[in-house]
C-alpha angles and dihedrals in degrees: 000000000000108000127188119199123194119202116201093200134064110279095215094056115080115246142143096248093051091047091050092051094045095049093046092047092051091047093052091046089056087054091055101259121138111241135187126178124201115201143150117255131195091199116021091193088070093060107103100166111097092205093062121097115196119221100191142285117319130222124229118245131172109253133167095339095314140067116269121199105211140159126223141151141072097307092050089048090054091053091047090052092050092049093049092046091055097040103071087204125191090202135008116213112200121192120209095354091170096075127068098272145109089284093059090047092050091049089053095044101043136061133192128045100015121164124187128201118200117204105165127104112198124164119236093257095057123091097226090120098034091133091054094124089059092047100052098082090049098045089049087069091069110106090203137014127208127193119195093219143001087262092057090044091053090049089054092049093049098047104030102023093231136110138231142193112253115237114162128227113273135233137185098250096189091052091060098033093054098042120120123235118247107244090214090061102032106095134129119282094018121160127186140205131183122192148101108285091207092065112076090198089070086071103226089139090056090053094047091053089056094056100084091057091048091048092056089064101028109025091173097058120132128211118197115195124196131183143081116305143064119293095203096087092048091049091052091055096063135065111282090232090065099046094092088059091066129078123187116205100179119212114351131194125235095269091049090048092054091050090045093055092046089055096058134095091199134010115214122209107180096165113157100206147304094089121127098182122350107228092186089063091055089049091048091051091050088051091054096240115139116240137222109192139169116260096245112145096257093053093044088054095047095045094040095240094309100320093116101027140012116265128206131191109277113263092001103129094180092057091044089055091050092051092049092048090051090053094047091049095052122056088177091059092048091051092048094053091042091058094043091050093049090054092047093050091066088073089066099048114128090235088069101030095049091053090054091050092047089054088055090052091052091048092050094047123075119208111297092347119148135196109265137186128249121215114282095242091047093050093052090045089055091051099048103029130064090215113100106216 
């Protein structure tokens, strides 16, 4: 099958959606399918994947508590049209087609077997889908809709009054399960956190506030922090006596991340909101590291209300400290959650997830049908008019 993926976000900037698309594309390529990905890129020289076609430089916009780097407008539409015309695709898989992005443009420009995956989780009061009335005629063209979690599905139902089948994000379970710990990181009483320091919703501040309580019981704890950003500001926010307990790794690649997770006694996910899934939790479970996570809806869903990881009240640093201390005190509890998490992670393996997505493709595609283009004027009319011509 010839499959076209459209990424709404810059390919050269790390993100969960881009990682999802890349892993799925690589998995299908290994199975013999032909794959092409269209994506924005801030620096084309950083694109190493030969199946990625760049559509131009994105612009940064605030979105869902973070900064999204997306590409939109007439020039981007022209590039989308050229890519579709030359692709001869059997199915077009559009990610986040409900935000102004390449995916929305492709949904407007193309007809035929179109599949959309919705990742975002935005509460009713947020304005993430403020242009929903303009989107409805375009989104209706999707033959099938996928949500990566019940939280993302509910967001879709609230803002666009439509439904989707839930298929979770995927991971390579064996990659994380078989990784080796880094001896420089593997020490007793070691906790870990991965996230962008610049985004308060990742919850690093909540975790740092919990450290003094942890230090009273376990003064020799270690916290290893990975992710893009400068650690200086975070270091300045905590008691100087605790600063030598922290280690900042900066941005790490996938192999380093797998070793990082294998080196921990506990993984901490103190995110305060804006998450629709939590791929790092699935990766941590596959690694066998027990988890303490905030009780935001996405994490409750992923951890089955605490069956596969310990939950604490969102933004409650005192309760977070208590949960961490309980874990560090009890090796039996850590082992129990480690085994439960390893079993749970199998649900998210690409072997299973990719088959579910392929079934959606087959459902969306009629016999011998291909993705086709609509006229340029008609595509733009669909995008900016509520009238369905």
